[in-house]
N, C-alpha and C positions, 0 to 999 in steps of 0.2 A: 637553490632547489635543497630540499628534504635526504633526494635518494638520488644514488648516483647510478649511470649506466651496468656497474657492475652488481648492485645489489637489484636491480631491475632482473638481470639476468639469471642471479640466484634463484631467485623467486621465480622466472617461466621456467628453470630446469628441475627444480622439483615438484612445480604443476603437472609440467609435460611427461615427466615420470611415473606419477602417479598410477597408481589401480583402477581410482577411484572417484578420479576426478575426468570429465570427458572437456574438449577444444570445442564447444557449441557450435553452430552453425551461426552465418551470419548471414541474415534472409532479407532478399528485396521484398518490399509490398507493393505490389504497381494498383492495388485501387487508392491504399494513401499518398502515392509516388502520385496519380493523376489528379486527387484533391488537393494537394499542396501543390504543385506544380513543381515537383522538386523528387530526387531520388529517394526513397526513406529504404531504409534496412533493421531490420530487426534482430538485435544482439539475444541470440534465443537464451541464456540462463534459466529458463524455466526447463528447460531438457536437462539441465544439469540434475547427477545423478542420485541427490535430495532433491530437486525440484527448486533450486535456488543457487544462488551466484557465494551464499554464505561460506560454503564447504571451502572454497579456495584459501580465505584467510584464517581461517582455521585451523586448515592442515597444516599448512605454513608454518605456524604460530608455532602448533604442536607437535610437528616433526622437528625442529629446531632443536628444543629440547628435549627431543626422544633419542636424538643422535647423541647428545651431550651425556645424558641421563637417562639410562634405560629403564629401571625402576621409578617412576612417578604415577602419583595423581595428579587429575584436573580437574579443575571447578569454574564454573562457568555459569552467566545469565542471559538470559535468549526471551524474545517474547515467540520463540520458535523456530525459526530457519538457521538460527546461529547454533541453534543447540541440535537439532541435526545435523548439521558439518561436524558441528564436536561431535558428538554421539556416535557418528559412522565413523570418524576416523577414529577412535579413540578404538572403538570394537575391532577396528581391522588390524590395528598395533595392540591389539590384547591390554589395553589400558585400563585403570577403574578411575572412574570418573563422576561427579555430582553436578547435576546441573538444575538449577533454581527458575521457573517460569514462573508470572504472575499469571493473578486468578483469570485476567482477561483473554490468556491466550484460549484459540479455538481448539475443542475436542480435536478435531483431524488431526494437529498439528502437536498436538499434546503423545497421540496415538502412534504417529510416525517418530516420534522421537523416542518412544517406549521400544520403536522394531528395530531401528538403528542402534540405540546403546546396548540392546540385550540383556545378558547376564553382567555387563563391565557396569550398568548404568544403576544412578540412585538419585529418583527424580524427583525434584522438590516442588512445589505449588504452592505459593505463596505472594504476598504483596497485589495491591491492586494496578499497579503502572512497574513498567521495568525499572525506574530507580528506585521503586519499594524494596523491587526483588533482587535490583545490584545490591541494594547497601546489604540486605541478608547473604550475599553469596562473600562477597567482599571479605566480612567476619566470619562467615565458616573456611573460606579458604586460607583468612589468618592463623587461624585457631587451629588448622590442620594440616597446616604447611602445604598445599598443595597450589600446584602451579594453577592461575587465574588467567583464563583466556577472554578476554575480553570483548564486547562483539563489535567491538569498533574502535576505541580510543586508544591503538595499540600499534607502533609502527609495522609490525611483523606483520599484523592481519592485514595493515593498510597496503603493505607489499603484496601481498598473498591476494587482494583483489584486485591491484591495477594487470594483474595478469590477465584478464575481462578486457582491456585496453589493449595489451600485448597481441592478443588474439585480434582485435579487431582490424589494428594496424599490420597485422601478415596479409591482410587482404584488401582492407582499403583506407586511403588517408581522407576525413572526411575534413568537412567544414564547419561542423554540430552533431555535438555528442549531448542527449538528454538522458539524464541518471534519479531514477528517484534519493531522496533521503531521508536518513531516518537519525541512523546519530553519525552518517558523514563519511564513514570507513568507506563505502563502495566508489562517492565521487571524489575523495580525498586522493584514492588510491589511480583512479582513473584520470583524475585532472593531472595527476603529476606525471604519469609515463605521458599523457596527451602533450602535455607542455614542453616538457620535454625534446620530443620529436617532431611536435609540430605545435610551434607558439601560434599559430594563428588558426587555430581550431577554436570555436566555440563550447564552453563546457558550462552546460544550464541543468542548472537544479532543479526540481519537481518534490515542493515538498503537501501533505495533506494541510488545508488550511485548521488553524486547532493544535498541529502540531509542527508547526514552523519555525523551531527555534533558530537553523542557520541562518534564514531570510533575514528573521530579528536579528540576531546578532553582527551580520556583515553590516544590517544598516545603522545600526548603532556602535559599530567597529567595538565592543565588547558581548562576550559570552553573554543569551540573555535566555532566561529560560520562559517556556509557557505554562502559565497556571491554568488549570482544567483541559489537561492534553486528553482530547476527543481520541478515545482507543476506536474509533471503526475501522480504521488502515492501520491495524494490529501490528503489521511488519515496517511500520513506519512509524508509529505511537513513541516518540521521542520526546521528552519534558525540555534535554537541554542537549547538544552538541557536546562533544567530546572536545578537550582544549587543543587537543593536538589535531583533530579533524579541523578545528576552527583556524589554529595560523594554518594550516595547509589552503584548508580553502580560500585564504582571507589572499593568498597567492593567484590561485591556478582557477579560481571559479569565476566567470563572465557574469552568469543572473541565477539567481534562486528567486522561482517564484512559489507560491503557495493555489491550491486546486481544490474545491469542495467538496465533500465524500457525492454528492448528486452526480458530480461530471464525472467523477471517478467512475461511479455504478455504470452512469451511461455508455461512457466508451468500453468499460471490462463487458457490457453485454451485448456492444454493439462488434469487438474484437472477436467474440466468439459468435455470434450469430452469424458473419460475414468472413472471416478466415478461419472459424473452427478452432482457434486457440483460446484453453481456456487459463485467465491467469487468475490470480488473486489482487486486489484492490492494491496492494503498494506496487505489484508489478508490472500497474497500467499508468503508472503515474507519469514516465516519459514519454507515453501515447498522448496523455491528458496534457500534456503538457504544448505538442505543436499548437493549439488553436492562438494560443496566444502569442506563435512567433511565425506566421502566416505570409505575411512580408516579407520577414527576412530570409525565412530559410527556400523561397522559391529559387528555383535553377542547382540549388545546395544538395550536396551528398552529406543526408544527417541520418544516425542511426541514433536510434530509440534501443535503451536495454533494458529488454522483459526478465526483470529481477526472481519472481517468483511466480510459482504455480498449486501451490499449497493451499487452495481455497475450501473451503469445508458448504458441499451442496446444500445441507441446512439453509446458507447465509443467502440463498440464493432468491427466496420472497421478497426477502428486506430489502436488495438491493436491486430486485424490479420496480419494487415500492420507490426508494431513494427517485433511481434515473426518469420515472415518471413523473415523482414532485419536480424533478429538475427544468424538464421538459416542460414542464407547468399545463401537464394536460392530466392530473390526478388531484380533485378536489373533495373536501369535506365539508359538510353542513351539519348543523345543529337545527334543525324544524320541527315546530310543531305541528300535529298533524290530529283531527277530528280521529276520534274514539268509532269508528265505526270502521266496517267493511268497503275495500276497493279503493281505499287511500293509493296505493303504491300507481294503482292503475290511473287514476287521478292525476298526479302527481308527471306521472311521464306524459300523459298526455297533456298536462296544460305546461311540461315546461322541458322536456327533452325534446332534441330534434335526432332526423337519423344520424348513424357512428355514433352517439352517447351513450356511455355504456352503464349502470348502473351495476357498481361493484360491493356496496354495502347499504345495507336497509335491517337497522339495528332498533326496537324500543328499547332506549333505556329507564324509562320510568313514566307513569302517570303524573301530569302536571295537575289535573281533577279528574272530576268523573269525564268529561266532557273529551280533553286532548293529552297529548302523550307526548312526549319528548322522543324524537328519532334521529339516528345517527344513520346521514346518507352520503354514500363516498360515490364519486361520479368519474368516468374517464372518456376525454373529449380528443375526437378524432383530430381537431386543431385546435392550440391556445384560444383564437379569438374567440371561439362557443362560449369561452366564459362568461363575456360579456351579454352575451341574447341569453344565458342561462338565468344570470342574475336580474334582468329587463323582466324578465315571464314572471321570475318568481314574488316578482315587485307588483306586478300587473295581477297576477293572480291572490294580492293579498295573504300570502304564505309570511309566516312571523320565523323569519330563522338568523343562525347567528354562522359566519363562514368563521370556522376553523384554523387558525394562520398558524407560521412559525414560532407567532411566541405562546402560542398554548399551550398548558403542563399534557393535554388531551394528542396535540398533537406527534409530540415525541410517544406516545405509545400508539399512536394507529401506524407510526413505522417501524 
C-alpha cells in the first residue's frame, strides 16, 4: 500500500477541520436502484463549496506547505475545477497564486476561478489542452520559485481526495464504487483507502472515449498517452494519466471503461430531468458506467461519485443535440428540392408521419435554376422510424444524402 492508516487519518483531520470544505451527503437514489435492482447511492461532491471534489486535494497540499512556511506563493494548472479549489484555498489563507488554464476551459469555470481567487489571483489562459498549459505552468513555477500544486499526480493531493472515500465508509460499506477518471487523482485516493479498509470493494473507473489514458495504460501495462484528446468532457480531458496515479491504480482499480460523449450527455440530461441534479459532463461519468455493469451490481450496494456541477448553461443545446444523436432520434440529410413554392409541405406529406418533427430546413445553395440543396434535420419519436423515412424518400424520388458521423458537416451541426 502507498499510504498508511496514519496518513489517511491526518488527511481526514485536516479536511474535517477546514472552514471551506464540507462533508457532502451520501444519498440513496430510488429511481436508479429500481432500474438496476441494486442499492444506488450518490456521493454528492457536486454540492462541495466549489461544486467539485477538487478542493480536497488542493487544500490538503497547500495547507501542509503553509503550516511549515507562512510566506509562500502557489502556482498550478487546471481545466477548471482544481483551479477553483486552489483559488478558494489561497484566498482563504491570503496566499498569492498563479493559475494556468487551457483555452478550452468553459467561460463559467474561468469566471468562478476569478471569483474564488480574488485579489490574490494571477490567471493565465494558455495552451490548447491541459498538457500544453501544464508545461507552461511548471516552467513558470521553476522560474519564480513557487510551490506547484499538481491537479492529480501528487501524493498529498491524492491523500486529500481519499477523504471522499473516508466519508463514504463512515456511512456505508459498499460493494462497488464508480468514479470518473481524468488524470487519476480521485480514483487513486478513493481506491487506496477503499482497498485498505475493504479489499473486496470493486473500484470502477469511467473515462470519456478519446480521453481514456488510464484504460489504455492499464491494458498496455505502461503509461500510454491519447493522441488528439477530445476536450468535450473538459473535467476529464487528460492526454496522459499521472505516473504516480498509474502505479497506484494498477494496484487498487478493478476495471476501467470508456463512455462516448453522446451517452454522457444523455445521462446528464436524464439525471437533471428526473432527479433535479445539475452536473457537468465529468460529474456524470460514474452514472454513465452503471449500464456496463448492470448484471454484476444486482443486489449490491453501489456508490457513484458525482464529482462536479460546474456546467456552463450555454453548452446545453449542444448536449441535447449529442444526446439525441446518441439515442438515434436526430438525423440530417442534404436533399435536392425543386425551386418552387410548397416544397416543405410536399416533403412533409410525402415522407413524414405523425410524431416526426422537422428541426431544420435550410437552403444551402442553388444547384441550377430548377433545384436547390436543402439541409433538413428531423427528430424521430422512435429510432425504427428512420427506415420508413428512407423508404419514402426513395419512393418519391428525392435525391438525398444522409449526413453521417464521418462527414465534416456533422461536427458543425452538433
